[in-house]
C-alpha positions, 0 to 999 in steps of 0.5 A: 500500500503506497497510493491510497484514495480515501473517499465518501461523503462528508461527515463519514470519518474519512479525514480521521481515518486517512490521517491514522492510516498515513501515521501507521503505513507512514505515508504523506497524507494530503487532505483535499479541502486544504488543496481547494480552500483558502483561509478566508472561505474561498477556493483556487480555480479549477486549474490550480486545483487540478494542478496541485492534485497532478502534483500529489499524484506524481509522487510515489506515495500518498494518502489523499483524502476527499471525495471531489466526485470531478477528480474520483476516477483519476485519483482511483486510477492512480492509487494502489488502494482504495477506502471507501466510507459507505455509512448511514446518512444518520452517522454522516450528518452526526459526523459533519454537526460535531466538528462545528466550532472544532480546528481540524488538520483537513480544512483551513478554518474552523467551522461556526455552523452547519452550513445548511447547503452543505448539509443538503449536499450530505442529505443528497449524496446517496443519490447524487454522488454515490452510484457515481462512485459505486460505478468507479469502483466497480470499474476499477475493481482490480484495485484493492478496494476496501469498504467500511459500513461504520466508522467501528469497522474503520477502527477495527481496520486500523487496530488490525493494521499495528 
């Protein structure tokens, strides 16, 4: 395991898992939210984001955390291992709500509210992005793909990796 993509809906536990996985396997960690967003809650343009992502994808070893559906196929294609967080909506909403007001290493600001548009994205994920992601995982089934249905499954995986 050298080139890893961690995908799934916001609030699912991807970022926490990715950080722990990177530490265990001594892999460099890249949170796509930090690649895309500026500290003032503006984002970089598409070309800048793609250029930054392509630099990361050129490395021999990485853990890339984030869904970012437009670039997901590229990241899966360039990875040897994919972890997919396919956890229930209620857990995702709880996870996203719990991080309000907390400093996190995966995003360059502290969220001061559970943004209604962000909440709607999470609520709509199963009907919009999830089918696309599942189709990509099927297309690239020759990769090592691990799907978690709960955060507990992800924690168990990490404990067994020590």
